[in-house]
N, C-alpha and C positions, 0 to 999 in steps of 0.2 A: 239315541245317535244317529246323524246321515252320512249319507255317503252318496259322497259323486264319484262318476266312473269315467274314467278317458275313453274317446273316440276320437276316429279321425273319420271326416266329410266326403261321401264317397260321388254323393249325387244331391242334385238338389232341383224342388218345384215350389216354388214360393215357399209359402212358411215353414217346408217339411225338408228335413235332408235324410236319407239314408245315411246309417253313420254304422263303419264297421267298429265294434267292441269285441275284441277279444278274437275275432275271428267271428263273430256272429253280427250278422246285420241287421238293422233296427229302424224303423223310421221314431224321429227324432222332430221337437219342436225346435224351431231356431229363431224364431220371434224375440227373443233375449238378448241375443246377441245382435253387435253392427255389424257389419259388412261381412255375412258369414261367404266363403269362397269352398269349391269343391278343394280337398288337401289339409284345410285349417285341420286343427288338432281340436280338442274341447273337450269339457267337463261336464257331464250331463245327470242329472237329478232329475228323478221323478218327470221323466219322459221330454225333459226339457232342454236347451243347450244354455248353460249360466256362464260360460267363457271362455274364450278362448287362448292356450297355453298354445306355450313355445316345446318345439318337437322335445327338445331333451328332458323336459318337464315330463312330456307324454312318457318317453321310454321309462322314467325313475317310475314311475305310476305302475305301465305296466308290468317291469321286474316286481314292484313288492307286492303288487296281487297276484301273480304267478308264486311268489314265493310264499304268501298267505294259505294258497288253495294249496301249494304242495303240501304243507304243513297240517292243513286240516285233515288233508285226504290220509297223511300217515297217521294221526290222532284215531283216525276211523277202524285203519287198517290193525290198531294196538301196536305199534312198533314206536 
């Protein structure tokens, strides 16, 4: 199964952007999306932006990922 993660573009330098992914800054290739701009919300897979998304969907995905990580931490702690 493949997973794309949501991020927000913070800076752009030609074909690359710095993207905030859950508080971590990563360099992402943005050549696959049309007219990327600072502030855009995107889905990222394998280091490439694959799709722009709406802010509401971005918030939903962030919430889901946070809940999954919290659940995984609970399982590791034996709770």
